[in-house]
C-alpha positions as CSV (number, residue, x, y, z in Angstrom):
1,M,55.6,6.5,-1.9
2,R,53.0,6.1,0.6
3,V,50.9,9.1,1.4
4,D,48.4,9.3,4.4
5,L,45.6,11.5,4.7
6,P,42.9,12.2,7.4
7,F,39.5,12.2,6.0
8,A,36.4,13.2,7.9
9,V,32.7,12.9,7.2
10,E,30.1,14.6,9.6
11,Y,26.4,14.3,9.5
12,G,24.4,17.0,11.3
13,T,22.0,14.4,12.6
14,P,20.0,15.7,15.5
15,A,19.5,12.2,16.9
16,V,21.5,9.0,17.1
17,V,21.8,7.1,14.0
18,P,21.2,3.2,13.8
19,I,24.2,1.1,13.6
20,E,23.1,-0.3,10.1
21,E,23.1,3.1,8.5
22,I,26.4,3.9,10.1
23,I,27.9,0.5,8.6
24,D,26.3,1.3,5.2
25,S,27.8,4.9,5.3
26,L,31.3,3.7,6.1
27,I,31.0,1.1,3.2
28,S,29.8,3.9,0.8
29,V,32.5,6.3,1.9
30,R,35.3,3.7,1.6
31,G,34.0,2.9,-2.0
32,L,33.8,6.7,-3.0
33,I,37.4,7.2,-1.7
34,E,38.5,4.3,-3.6
35,E,37.0,5.6,-6.8
36,G,38.2,9.1,-6.2
37,G,41.7,7.6,-5.7
38,A,41.6,5.7,-8.8
39,N,40.8,8.9,-10.9
40,L,43.7,10.8,-9.6
41,P,46.2,9.9,-12.4
42,Y,43.9,11.5,-14.8
43,F,44.1,14.8,-12.8
44,I,47.8,14.7,-11.8
45,D,50.0,13.8,-14.8
46,G,53.0,11.4,-14.0
47,I,51.6,9.5,-11.2
48,S,49.9,6.1,-10.8
49,V,47.8,5.0,-7.9
50,D,48.9,1.5,-6.9
51,Q,46.6,1.0,-3.7
52,V,44.0,2.9,-1.7
53,Q,43.4,1.7,1.6
54,V,40.8,3.2,4.1
55,Y,41.0,3.0,8.0
56,V,38.5,3.8,10.5
57,R,40.3,6.2,13.3
58,S,37.0,6.9,15.3
59,I,33.3,7.1,15.1
60,S,31.1,9.3,17.3
61,Q,27.5,8.3,17.1
62,E,26.1,11.0,19.2
63,S,24.8,14.1,17.6
64,P,26.4,14.8,15.2
65,L,27.7,11.6,13.6
66,K,31.4,11.9,13.0
67,E,33.2,9.4,10.8
68,L,37.1,10.0,11.3
69,L,39.1,7.9,8.8
70,L,42.7,7.4,7.6
71,V,43.3,7.1,4.0
72,S,46.6,5.6,2.7
73,F,47.6,6.1,-0.9
74,L,50.4,4.0,-2.6
75,L,51.7,6.3,-5.4
76,A,54.2,5.8,-8.0
77,F,55.9,8.4,-10.2
78,Q,56.9,7.9,-13.9
79,K,60.6,8.0,-14.1
80,D,60.6,9.9,-17.3
81,L,58.8,12.8,-15.8
82,E,61.0,13.0,-12.7
83,K,62.8,16.1,-13.9
84,E,59.5,17.9,-14.7
85,V,57.1,16.7,-12.1
86,P,54.1,18.9,-11.4
87,E,54.7,21.3,-8.6
88,M,52.2,19.5,-6.4
89,I,54.2,16.4,-6.5
90,Q,57.5,18.4,-5.7
91,Q,56.0,19.3,-2.5
92,F,55.7,15.8,-1.2
93,T,57.9,14.7,1.7
94,G,57.6,11.8,3.9
95,A,56.3,13.9,6.8
96,H,54.1,16.5,5.0
97,V,51.4,16.5,2.4
98,P,50.6,19.6,0.6
99,E,47.0,21.0,1.3
100,Q,46.3,21.2,-2.4
101,F,46.6,17.4,-2.6
102,H,44.3,17.0,0.2
103,T,41.8,19.4,-1.5
104,L,42.0,17.6,-4.7
105,V,41.3,14.3,-2.9
106,T,38.4,15.8,-1.3
107,I,36.8,17.3,-4.1
108,G,37.6,14.2,-6.3
109,V,35.6,12.1,-3.7
110,M,32.6,14.6,-3.7
111,V,32.6,14.5,-7.7
112,V,32.1,10.8,-7.7
113,L,29.5,11.0,-4.9
114,F,27.3,13.7,-6.9
115,Y,28.0,12.0,-10.2
116,G,26.2,9.0,-8.6
117,A,23.6,11.1,-6.9
118,A,22.8,12.7,-10.4
119,Y,22.4,9.4,-11.7
120,V,19.8,8.6,-9.1
121,K,18.2,11.8,-10.0
122,D,17.9,10.9,-13.6
123,V,16.5,7.5,-13.0
124,V,13.7,8.7,-10.7
125,S,12.9,11.9,-12.8
126,S,12.5,12.0,-16.5
127,L,12.6,15.7,-16.6
128,H,16.6,15.9,-16.4
129,Q,16.3,19.4,-15.0
130,N,19.3,21.3,-13.5
131,S,18.5,20.4,-9.9
132,S,20.6,21.2,-6.8
133,V,22.3,17.9,-7.1
134,K,23.4,18.6,-10.5
135,K,24.3,22.2,-9.8
136,Q,26.5,20.9,-6.9
137,L,28.2,18.6,-9.4
138,S,28.8,21.3,-11.9
139,S,30.2,23.6,-9.1
140,L,32.7,20.6,-8.1
141,I,33.7,20.1,-11.6
142,A,34.4,23.7,-12.1
143,E,36.6,23.8,-9.1
144,L,38.3,20.7,-10.1
145,S,39.0,22.3,-13.6
146,V,40.7,25.4,-11.9
147,M,42.9,23.1,-9.7
148,T,44.0,20.8,-12.4
149,G,44.0,22.7,-15.7
150,K,41.6,20.3,-17.3
151,T,38.7,21.9,-19.1
152,E,35.2,21.1,-17.6
153,D,34.1,19.5,-20.8
154,E,37.2,17.2,-20.6
155,I,36.4,16.2,-17.0
156,R,32.7,15.4,-17.8
157,K,33.9,13.5,-20.7
158,F,36.4,11.6,-18.5
159,L,33.6,10.9,-16.1
160,D,31.2,9.7,-18.7
161,D,33.6,7.5,-20.4
162,R,34.6,5.9,-17.0
163,Y,31.1,5.3,-15.9
164,K,28.8,5.2,-18.9
165,A,28.7,1.4,-18.4
166,K,25.5,1.1,-16.6
167,G,26.9,-1.4,-14.1
168,R,29.5,1.2,-13.0
169,A,27.0,4.0,-12.8
170,K,24.6,1.9,-10.8
171,T,27.4,1.2,-8.2
172,L,28.1,5.0,-7.8
173,A,24.3,5.4,-7.4
174,S,24.1,2.8,-4.8
175,M,27.1,4.4,-3.0
176,A,25.2,7.8,-3.0
177,V,22.1,6.3,-1.8
178,A,23.9,4.7,1.1
179,F,26.1,7.8,1.9
180,F,23.0,10.1,2.2
181,R,21.0,7.5,4.2
182,P,21.5,8.9,7.8
183,S,20.7,12.4,6.5
184,K,17.7,11.4,4.6
185,S,16.5,9.5,7.7
186,Q,16.5,12.6,9.9
187,S,15.0,15.5,8.0
188,N,17.6,15.8,5.3
189,A,20.4,16.8,7.8
190,P,23.3,18.6,6.3
191,V,26.6,16.8,5.7
192,K,30.4,17.9,5.7
193,I,33.0,16.0,3.8
194,G,36.6,17.3,4.8
195,G,35.1,20.4,6.2
196,R,33.0,21.1,2.9
197,D,29.2,21.8,3.4
198,I,26.7,19.8,1.8
199,G,23.4,21.8,2.5
200,S,20.0,20.4,3.8
201,D,18.6,21.8,0.4
202,V,21.0,19.7,-1.6
203,V,20.5,16.6,0.5
204,K,16.5,17.1,0.0
205,D,17.1,17.1,-3.8
206,V,18.7,13.6,-3.6
207,P,15.7,11.2,-4.3
208,A,14.6,9.0,-1.4
209,E,15.9,5.3,-1.5
210,Y,12.4,3.8,-2.0
211,A,11.7,6.1,-5.0
212,Y,15.1,5.1,-6.5
213,E,14.4,1.5,-6.0
214,E,10.8,1.9,-7.5
215,A,12.1,3.5,-10.4
216,L,14.6,0.9,-11.0
217,A,11.8,-1.9,-10.9
218,V,9.8,0.0,-13.4
219,E,8.6,-2.1,-16.5
220,T,6.2,-0.7,-18.9
221,S,4.4,-1.9,-22.1
222,R,3.3,0.1,-25.2
223,E,1.0,-0.6,-27.9
224,H,2.2,-0.2,-31.5
225,R,0.1,-0.6,-34.6
226,G,1.1,-1.5,-38.1
227,V,4.7,-2.5,-37.2
228,E,6.8,-4.3,-39.7
229,L,8.4,-7.4,-38.1
230,E,11.5,-9.1,-39.4
231,L,11.4,-12.6,-38.2
232,H,14.4,-14.2,-37.0
233,A,13.3,-17.2,-35.1
234,Q,10.3,-19.5,-35.5
235,D,8.6,-22.4,-33.8
236,R,5.6,-23.9,-35.5
237,D,4.4,-25.7,-32.5
238,R,4.4,-23.1,-30.0
239,D,3.2,-19.4,-29.5
240,R,5.0,-18.5,-26.4
241,T,8.6,-19.8,-27.0
242,G,10.9,-20.1,-30.1
243,W,10.0,-16.9,-31.7
244,A,12.0,-13.8,-32.1
245,A,11.6,-10.7,-34.3
246,V,13.2,-7.2,-35.2
247,P,10.4,-4.6,-34.7
248,R,11.4,-2.1,-37.4
249,G,11.1,1.6,-36.2
250,I,11.1,0.6,-32.6
251,S,14.3,-1.4,-32.1
252,D,17.2,-2.7,-34.3
253,K,17.8,-5.5,-31.9
254,R,16.3,-9.0,-32.1
255,L,13.7,-9.4,-29.3
256,K,11.9,-12.4,-28.0
257,M,8.3,-12.6,-29.5
258,R,5.1,-14.2,-28.0
259,L,1.9,-14.9,-30.0
260,V,-1.1,-13.7,-28.2
261,D,-4.8,-13.0,-28.6
262,G,-5.3,-16.1,-30.7
263,V,-2.7,-15.4,-33.2
264,S,-1.6,-18.9,-34.6
265,P,2.0,-20.0,-35.4
266,T,0.8,-21.4,-38.8
267,E,-0.3,-17.8,-39.9
268,I,3.3,-16.7,-40.0
269,W,5.3,-19.9,-40.2
270,G,7.8,-19.7,-43.1
271,K,7.6,-15.8,-43.5
272,N,10.5,-13.4,-43.2
273,H,8.5,-10.2,-42.7
274,I,5.1,-9.6,-41.6
275,R,3.2,-6.4,-40.5
276,G,0.9,-6.4,-37.4
277,D,-0.1,-4.9,-34.2
278,I,2.2,-5.5,-31.3
279,V,2.7,-4.8,-27.5
280,V,6.2,-4.0,-26.7
281,K,7.5,-4.5,-23.1
282,Y,10.1,-2.2,-21.8
283,K,12.4,-2.6,-18.8
284,R,14.5,0.3,-17.2
285,T,18.2,-0.1,-17.5
286,G,19.9,2.7,-15.6
287,V,18.4,5.9,-17.0
288,D,17.2,4.2,-20.1
289,V,14.0,2.4,-20.8
290,I,14.8,-0.4,-23.4
291,P,12.5,-2.8,-25.3
292,T,12.7,-6.3,-24.2
293,E,9.9,-8.5,-25.7
294,I,7.2,-8.2,-28.3
295,H,3.6,-9.6,-28.1
296,L,2.1,-10.0,-31.4
297,S,-1.6,-9.5,-31.2
298,R,-3.0,-9.1,-34.7
299,I,-1.5,-9.9,-38.1
300,L,-2.1,-7.3,-40.9
301,S,-0.2,-8.7,-43.9
């Protein structure tokens, strides 16, 4: 069954919006709708979403910026549930789509948007406070819980399981950054999605794009003294390549190791364990900062 829904996004921007920002916004909205559509089978038992297509009906660039879209869902119903399909599905006809389904789609898209925005918030801020962005996400999850009968904890677990892979979370984060770009560029202008308001205070709480990009690029180093190193690769002729070790108490993973500050390869050649002073380089991966490389600067034993 094909179901067509109108979908509107309105930015309360006081001035015209550059075409680049409009394009980025449209692409992000399409991605958010596709993600929201892909999540529908979890919330409506007995359906599968075989395809989601998004079409542009009209764009008004003058203040406010309005993006009017048409979303086409290709749905299938499980045959073994045809006699006990949910009330929402029973309301479908070829010409009418129940308002409840429209609302569910809108909230589902907004949940995906704010899940991505919350990820951006976590990357930029190490405090993990209950910000306006996270309060908005919690409110949407609570509303989704009432609509679907799923508990809020079940919905959060579903989202975490689906997006915990860092590549997927970063994709949502990029969509959120692009979605809010027109608003952030014009004094945190409010936004409406399907008639639902996102106030300026919430938009303001979404970190600026440059702050997110800078946070992603952060690479730090920390000094650790008297660390036990379990050597896993050695090269007697080189001090910068061919070495690897597990720094016990810091990481259980084998990390690339360099010998610095005059440490000679011959001093540790043939040993399985040593103790020394090291500098560990860390790199941000999503909201985590993980060790990537060891610099051995002094051998203690």
